[in-house]
N, C-alpha and C positions, 0 to 999 in steps of 0.2 A: 861697328858693333858686332860682337860675337853672335853668330846665327844668321847674319845677313851677308850677301855678296853683291858687289857692284854698288851702284848708287840707289838708295831707297829713300822714299819720302816717309817721314815719321811725324806723328802728331805731337803736340804739347798740350796735354789734356787739362781742361779746367772743369771742375764739377760745380754745378749750381744746386744748392740744397735748400729746400724750404722746410724749416723747423716749425712745428705747430705752435711752440711757445716763444722761441727765440728768434724767429724771423729768418731773413735771407742770409745764407752762409755761402762763402766761396771756398773751394779748395784749390789753391794756386790762382795765379792771375795772368799766366802766359807771357807774351812778349809785348813790350811797349810799342805803341802805334808809330812812334818816330822811326822805328826800324823798317817800316814798310816803304819809306821813301829813301832811295839811295843818296839823296842830297843831304839828308839829316842823319842817316844811320851811322856814318863814320864818326860824326861828332858825338853821337850818343853812346854807341857801343865801343867805338875805337876803330881805327883804320883797318879795313880788311876783314873784320870779324863777321860782318853780314855774309860775305862769301864763304868764309871759313866754316861757319855754322850752317851753311846751306839755307839761310833765311830768305833767299830771293823769292821763294814762293809765298812768303808771308805778305798779306795785303792789309790795307787799312780796315777792311771789313772783318778781319780775323781778330783784331784787338778786342779785349774784354769789354771795354766801354761800348763799342759798336755792337758786340754780340748781345749784351744785356739790353740795350735799346731795342734791338730787333725782337727780343723776347718780351718786350713790354715792361721792363724794369727800369727804374731810375738808379743812378749810382748811389744816391742817398738811401736807397732801400737796403743796401748791404749792411748788416749788423756786425758780422764776424768775417774775417779773412784768415784762413788757416793755410800755412805754407808748408809744403813738403820740405823745401829748402829755398834758399834765396838766390839761386843761379838765375842768370839773365833770361832764361826761357820759362821761368816759373814765378818770378817776382816782378816782372816788367810792369804790371798794373798797380803796384802798391800805391802810387801817388794819386790814383783815381779815387781813393777811399779814405779821405782824411778823418772821417767821423766814425769809422768802424773800429772794432777791437781786432788787433793783428796778433794772431797766435803763432808763436815761433819758439823753437828751443833756444835757450840762452846761449849755448855754444854756437849755434848757427848765426845768431845776430852778431856775436863777437867776431866771428870769422868773416862776416860780410862787411862789417865796418873796418876791421883791421885784419885782412886776410894774410895768411902766410904766403911767401913768395911763390911757392909751387902750386898753390890753389887759387891764386888771385884771378886767373884768366876767366874762370867761370862766373865771376860776379861782375855786375855793372853798377858802379857806384851811383850813376845817375838815376837808377831805379829808386833809390831811397835817400838821396842826398838831402832832401828837404823834409824828411819824415821824423826827425829827432823828437818832435813834440807829439807824435802820434801815441795812441794808447796801445802799447805793446804788452801782451800777456806772455811773459817769458817763462817757459817750462824747463824743467830739468828731469825729463823722463816721461813716463806714461801719465795720462790724466783722463778721468771721466769728466769731460768738459762741463757738462751741465748737471752732473751728479744725479742723472736719471738713467744712465746706461744707453742713451740714444746715440751718443757720439763719443767715441773713445779715441784719444790721440795716443799713438804708440811710437816710441822712439825707435828708429831704424838707422842708426848711424852707419857710416861706411863710405857711401858716395860723397858725403860731406860730414863735417863733425857733428852737425845737429839735424840730420835728416829725420823726418818723421812721416808717418802715414796716419790714416784715420779708418776706423771701423764704424759703419753705420748699422744700427739695428732698425730694419724696416718693419718689424713686427711680423706676425705669422711665422715665427722661427726662421726668418730670412735675414741674413747679414751679408753686407758687401764691404769691401775694403778698397780704398784708394791708396796705393803705395808709392806714388811718385816715381822716383828713380832708385827705389830700393833694388830694383833690377831694371835694365833698359829694355831688354827683350825677353820673352818667355824662354827662348833657347839658352840664353845666358844663365838664367835661373836654374833651368833643368840640368845644364852642364856644369853648374857650380863654377862658372868662369866670370871673374870680375872685369870691369872696364878699366882701360888704361888711365882714364880720368878720375878714378876713385881715389878718395883721400886716404883711406886706410883699408888695406886688403883684409886684415884679420877681422875688423869690425864689419866689413861688407859680407864676408862669408858667414859670420854669426847672424847677420840680418837675413841672408838667404835662408838659413835654417828657420828663422822666425816666420818668414813669409810662407815657407812650405808648411809650417805648423798650422797656419791659418787655414790653408787648404784642407788639411786633415781634419780640422774642426768644422768643416762645412762652410767656411766663409769664402765667397767668390771674390777673387782679388783682381784688381785692374792696375796695370802699370801704365805710367803716363805716356810712354813713347812706343808702346807696342801697337802696331797698326791693327792687328786682330782684336786686341782688347778694346781699342777705340771704336772699332766697327760694331762691337757688341753692345755698346752703350746707347742709350736713347739720345736722339739729336733733334734739333729744330723744333723745340717746344714740346716734344714727346717726353713723358717723364714716367718714372717708376714710383709707385705709391706704397 
């Protein structure tokens, strides 16, 4: 990653959101629990990918189902799951939530089910192989999800064909945004440097401009893999109201 040197440990952020009207919402679902076990990881992700993606530090307790249980939630409490994109470190928990509404860009769902050859490696078909009957809300651009301004989905293509982020209105003139892999590290965003794994460089650079515009508008933005951003978020049952 541009802005890092040597081996670094990066998070894969999942946001748990309690909406006063629409209940429990997740932004992304992290890595599937089977990846925590070396004996099942190769069969789930593919041979060698656990080591290639540096997932050896991932444990069973890190998986979203275990995290929700630790926080006192049931899997059935989750009403909506919004995906930044469907790469294996963001959509690994999809199958845990068969009764939720899954919010994803139409282009992203298409490329996850039928990826182009040069982008296929980032997707793990096992994450969603049994989800064809799920309730997918497929978007084609920005959307005020609940028509009340509380949660806005914004299309931020570039890393993948259907990447998206969300802006939350916390009230009191405070807004925050979860931007997934719109950029991987703040240094890459600041330097206008894309990632080698990005699907489309032109789209990614346009997305960088959009993320910077959020900052100028006073929206505090969090990237999923930036360690500093992750450290600034509430953890372990602490929350922002």
